[in-house]
N, C-alpha and C positions, 0 to 999 in steps of 0.2 A: 763776317765772322759766323761760322756755324753755331747752331744752338747746342744745348746739352745733348750728349749721347750716352745712353745706357745700353750696354751689350749684355744680353743673356746668353750664356755660353756653357760649354762643358769641355774639359780638357781632353776627354776621350774622343770627342766627336770631330771627324775630319771636316765636316761641313761648317761647323762653328769655327774651326781653326782657320778656315779661309778668311773669315771676316776679321779675326784677330790679326792675321798677317797684313791685311789691307790697312787696318787702323794703325798698326805699328809702322808700316811703310810710309803712311801719310803723316806720321808724327802727330796723330790726332789726340786730343784730350778726351777721355771717355771713362765712364764708370763700368767696371767689369763685375758681373754677378754670376757666380757658378751655380748651375742647376744640376742637382743630383738626378740623373736620368732614371735611376732605379727607384727614386722616391721624390717625385716632383711635388713642389708646393701646391697646395689646393688652389691658391690664388692665380697660379701661372697661366693656366689655360683661359679662364674667363677674363683675365685682365691684361694679358700680354699676347699670347698666341693660342687661338682656339684649337690648333692642331697639336698643341702640347709638345712641340719640338723646339730644338735649338738649331741654328741661332735665331735670335730676334733682337730688334733694336727698338727702344723707345726714344724717339727723337723730339726735342723741343719740350715745351712745358716747363714747369718749375723744377728746380733741383730737389729731388725728394729721395728718400731711402728706396733702393731698388726693389725691396720687398713690399713697398707700398706705392706701386706705380700710379702716376697721375693720369686721370682721364683726359687731361689736356695735352698729353704727349701723343704723337703719332706712332702707332705700333706697326713695324714693318718686318717682313720675314723673307725667307729663301736666300740661301747663301750668295749666289752669284748676283742677285738683285742688290743685295746689301753691299757687295764689293763695288759694284758700279755706283751705288749711292755714295760710298766713301770717295770714290774717284771724282764724282761731281762736286761733292762738298769741299774737297781739297784739290782743286785743279792744278796746283803747283806740283803735285806728286806725279810720278811717272806711271801710276797704276794702269791708266788707260792711255795708250799711245796717242800722241797728238796727230801724227801722220796717219791719214786715212788708210793707206796701204798696210801699214804695220798694225793698225787697229783691226783691219779685216783679217790679217794673218793670226792675230791673237784670238779672234772670235772663231776662226776655223779650227784652231787648236783646241779651244774650249768645246766646240761641237764634238770633236773626236773624243775628248775626255768624257763628255756626257753621254754620247750615244754608243761608244765602243768600250771604253775602259770601265766606267762605273758599273754597267750591267754585268761585266765579267769579274768584277772586283771581289765580290763576296762568295762566288761559286765554290772555289776550293776551300776557303777558310770556314765559311758558315755551313755549307752543304756537303763538303767533302768531295766535290766534283773534280773532274780532270783539270789540270793546270793549263791544258793546251789553249782553250779560248782566252784565258787570262794572258798567257804569253803572246798570243796573236795580237791582242789589243795593245800590249806594250810595244810590239814591233810597229804597229800602225802609228803610235805616238812618236816613237823614235824616228820614223821616216819623215815626220813633220819638223823635226828639230834642224835648224840651219847648221851646216857644218862649220861655218865661219863666225858664229855668234855664240855668246855665252848662254843666253836664255832662249825661251821658246819662240819669241817673236823678234828679238834684237838683243843688243847688249844691255838693255834696261830690263829690270825685273818688273813684270806687268801682271795684269789680270790672268793672262794665260798660265803663268807660273803659279800664281795663287790658286788656280783651279785644280792643279794636280799635286802640288807639293805635299799637302797634308795626307794624301792617300799613299804616295810613295813612302813617306815616313812611317806610316803604319804597316805597310807591306814589309818594310825592312824589319820592324819589330816582330811581326807575326812569324815570318819565315825563319829568321835567325834564331828565334827562341822556340821554334817548332810549335807555335800556338795555332790551333785550328781543328776543324772537324775531320781533316784528312788523317790517314794512318800515321802513327808515330814514326818520326824520322823523315817523312816526306817533305816537311817544311824546310829542313836543313838541306836536303838535296836540291830543292827548288831555289833556295838562297844561294847555294854554290853556283848553280846554273845561271842565275840572274846576275849576281853581283861579282862573280869571279871569272866567268867565261868571256869569250870575245863577242858573242852574238849581241849583247846589249851594252857594249863598251861606250857608245855615244850617249846612251840614256843614263848610264851610271856616272859618266863624267859631268853630264848636266845636273844630275841629282846632287853631286858633291858641291857644285857651285851654289845650288839652292841652299844646302845645309850650312854653307859658310855665311849666309846673310845674317846680320844681327837680328833682323825681324824674326827669322825662323828660330834662332837660338832663344829668343825671348818668349816665344809662344808655344814651343813644343816641349812636352814633359815626358820623356821616354820611359822613365821608371813607372810613373803613374799609368801610362798607357799600357805598358807591359803587364803590370799587376792586374789591372782591371780586365784586360782582354783575356789573360790567362784564366782568371776566375770565371769569366763568362763562357769561354769556349771549351773548357775541360768537360762539362756535361755533354756538349754537342759531340765531342769525339766518342764519349762512352755510348751515346745513343746511336751514332753511326755504326760503331763496331757491333753493338747488340743487334741492330737491324741487319747487318751483313751476315751475322751468325744465324739469325732466324731465317733469312732468305736461303742460306745454304743447307739448312736442315730439312 
């Protein structure tokens, strides 16, 4: 029986969302503690994660209030490391495929997420950059999706799907609500291209299957994400537009 698990997380964060998905899929018992990323508790960095990021897990030790973490618990970080930890703690789950070939396919998909998709993910939204590298990364991921399976590695929901699902969910929120540093209206154009065109039909069909999971529904909070990202990125758009005007003058 696994020991106590306390997850330090934030609803806005896609990396933390990965770990919540894994815990839900594993039907794990855990204590969830929300960290306000704009106003982190003073005790969080010295007692839980020196990098002051989420997600983090305090594993083992006595059952204590999350805001008074025990020095006897093991503090662990990094989202994909934590997802594999959950898979190891709950081997009856399907998070990490038992078949070595499927496990390798899942890890290849994760490598594409980490090396191709994540670096392009924030370019348009945070920096107002071209959508082309972002769309190219999505095409690379789509090419890895098996035509005859529901999810990224097989018909089972695995670590491969956990790696990408939180990001696709936030992409949908950003684009459909035109939230980002890009010019006003560009997000909705990109959303139409991505979600309604034929070029990404396989990827969107896959994403619809992901969104239908009970674990996804239990761990994603679209209104909170929309509100917080809208507040965060409105100044970035204003700054990008001011910079463009200054460059043109």
